[in-house]
KEVOZA-995233 format. One record per residue (C-alpha): residue number from 1; y negated, z, x negated; chain. Coordinates in Angstrom, 2 decimals. Each point is the difference from the previous one (the first is absolute). Layout:
<atoms>
<atom resi="NUM" north="Y" up="Z" east="X" chain="A"/>
...
</atoms>
This chain:
<atoms>
<atom resi="1" north="-18.24" up="7.09" east="35.77" chain="A"/>
<atom resi="2" north="1.11" up="-3.62" east="0.34" chain="A"/>
<atom resi="3" north="3.18" up="-0.53" east="1.98" chain="A"/>
<atom resi="4" north="1.78" up="-3.38" east="0.19" chain="A"/>
<atom resi="5" north="0.17" up="-1.53" east="3.49" chain="A"/>
<atom resi="6" north="3.40" up="-1.56" east="-0.61" chain="A"/>
<atom resi="7" north="2.86" up="0.64" east="-2.37" chain="A"/>
<atom resi="8" north="0.09" up="-2.43" east="-2.93" chain="A"/>
<atom resi="9" north="3.04" up="-2.26" east="-0.12" chain="A"/>
<atom resi="10" north="2.44" up="0.19" east="-2.92" chain="A"/>
<atom resi="11" north="-1.05" up="-3.46" east="-1.17" chain="A"/>
<atom resi="12" north="-3.71" up="0.90" east="-0.05" chain="A"/>
<atom resi="13" north="0.66" up="3.09" east="-2.11" chain="A"/>
<atom resi="14" north="2.31" up="-1.88" east="-2.35" chain="A"/>
<atom resi="15" north="-2.55" up="-2.79" east="-0.49" chain="A"/>
<atom resi="16" north="-2.56" up="2.59" east="-1.02" chain="A"/>
<atom resi="17" north="2.38" up="1.53" east="-2.56" chain="A"/>
<atom resi="18" north="0.97" up="-3.25" east="-1.75" chain="A"/>
<atom resi="19" north="-1.97" up="0.92" east="-3.12" chain="A"/>
<atom resi="20" north="1.60" up="3.45" east="-0.39" chain="A"/>
<atom resi="21" north="2.50" up="-1.15" east="-2.62" chain="A"/>
<atom resi="22" north="1.08" up="1.71" east="-3.19" chain="A"/>
<atom resi="23" north="-1.50" up="-1.62" east="-3.10" chain="A"/>
<atom resi="24" north="2.10" up="-0.35" east="-3.15" chain="A"/>
<atom resi="25" north="-2.05" up="1.22" east="-2.98" chain="A"/>
<atom resi="26" north="-0.88" up="-2.54" east="-2.69" chain="A"/>
<atom resi="27" north="1.81" up="0.75" east="-3.25" chain="A"/>
<atom resi="28" north="-0.43" up="-1.41" east="-3.50" chain="A"/>
<atom resi="29" north="1.85" up="0.61" east="-3.25" chain="A"/>
<atom resi="30" north="-1.44" up="2.22" east="-2.69" chain="A"/>
<atom resi="31" north="-0.48" up="-2.20" east="-3.10" chain="A"/>
<atom resi="32" north="1.27" up="2.76" east="-2.32" chain="A"/>
<atom resi="33" north="2.98" up="1.63" east="1.74" chain="A"/>
<atom resi="34" north="0.73" up="-2.69" east="2.65" chain="A"/>
<atom resi="35" north="0.17" up="2.56" east="2.86" chain="A"/>
<atom resi="36" north="-1.37" up="-0.94" east="3.41" chain="A"/>
<atom resi="37" north="-3.42" up="1.56" east="0.68" chain="A"/>
<atom resi="38" north="-2.85" up="-0.50" east="2.46" chain="A"/>
<atom resi="39" north="-2.81" up="-2.19" east="-1.40" chain="A"/>
<atom resi="40" north="-3.16" up="1.52" east="-1.52" chain="A"/>
<atom resi="41" north="1.64" up="3.38" east="-0.71" chain="A"/>
<atom resi="42" north="1.21" up="1.69" east="-3.17" chain="A"/>
<atom resi="43" north="3.77" up="-0.32" east="-0.44" chain="A"/>
<atom resi="44" north="1.65" up="3.30" east="1.00" chain="A"/>
<atom resi="45" north="2.93" up="-0.74" east="-2.35" chain="A"/>
<atom resi="46" north="-1.78" up="-0.79" east="-3.29" chain="A"/>
<atom resi="47" north="-3.65" up="0.98" east="0.69" chain="A"/>
<atom resi="48" north="-1.48" up="-3.37" east="-0.96" chain="A"/>
<atom resi="49" north="-2.85" up="-1.79" east="1.80" chain="A"/>
<atom resi="50" north="-1.35" up="-3.33" east="-1.23" chain="A"/>
<atom resi="51" north="1.56" up="0.46" east="-3.44" chain="A"/>
<atom resi="52" north="-1.30" up="3.53" east="-0.61" chain="A"/>
<atom resi="53" north="1.71" up="3.37" east="0.33" chain="A"/>
<atom resi="54" north="-1.80" up="1.75" east="2.82" chain="A"/>
<atom resi="55" north="2.25" up="2.98" east="0.59" chain="A"/>
<atom resi="56" north="2.82" up="1.77" east="-1.77" chain="A"/>
<atom resi="57" north="3.34" up="-0.19" east="1.82" chain="A"/>
<atom resi="58" north="2.83" up="2.46" east="-0.43" chain="A"/>
<atom resi="59" north="3.23" up="-1.66" east="-1.09" chain="A"/>
<atom resi="60" north="2.64" up="-0.37" east="2.66" chain="A"/>
<atom resi="61" north="2.93" up="2.41" east="-0.09" chain="A"/>
<atom resi="62" north="3.19" up="-1.93" east="-0.68" chain="A"/>
<atom resi="63" north="2.70" up="0.51" east="2.60" chain="A"/>
<atom resi="64" north="2.74" up="2.22" east="-1.41" chain="A"/>
<atom resi="65" north="-2.24" up="1.51" east="-2.68" chain="A"/>
<atom resi="66" north="0.90" up="3.58" east="-0.98" chain="A"/>
<atom resi="67" north="3.45" up="-0.28" east="1.52" chain="A"/>
<atom resi="68" north="3.29" up="0.31" east="-1.77" chain="A"/>
<atom resi="69" north="1.21" up="2.31" east="-2.76" chain="A"/>
<atom resi="70" north="-2.48" up="2.38" east="-1.53" chain="A"/>
<atom resi="71" north="-2.61" up="-0.45" east="2.70" chain="A"/>
<atom resi="72" north="-1.86" up="3.18" east="0.98" chain="A"/>
<atom resi="73" north="1.00" up="1.32" east="3.40" chain="A"/>
</atoms>
């Protein structure tokens, strides 16, 4: 097993790790619903890709729906 002869300095290790940065994902707007999505993927909000419906999407539940008088418990 290889064993280092000397301990690496902090600077040497930090120089090696300069490319270990977090990358912000590229986002584009969906032409139909204007939500931010990753490029070259079907929109998870409306199901469209390049002008065609690729997948059916369940409608979002509206906050506060089924609350108030007469709502089932």
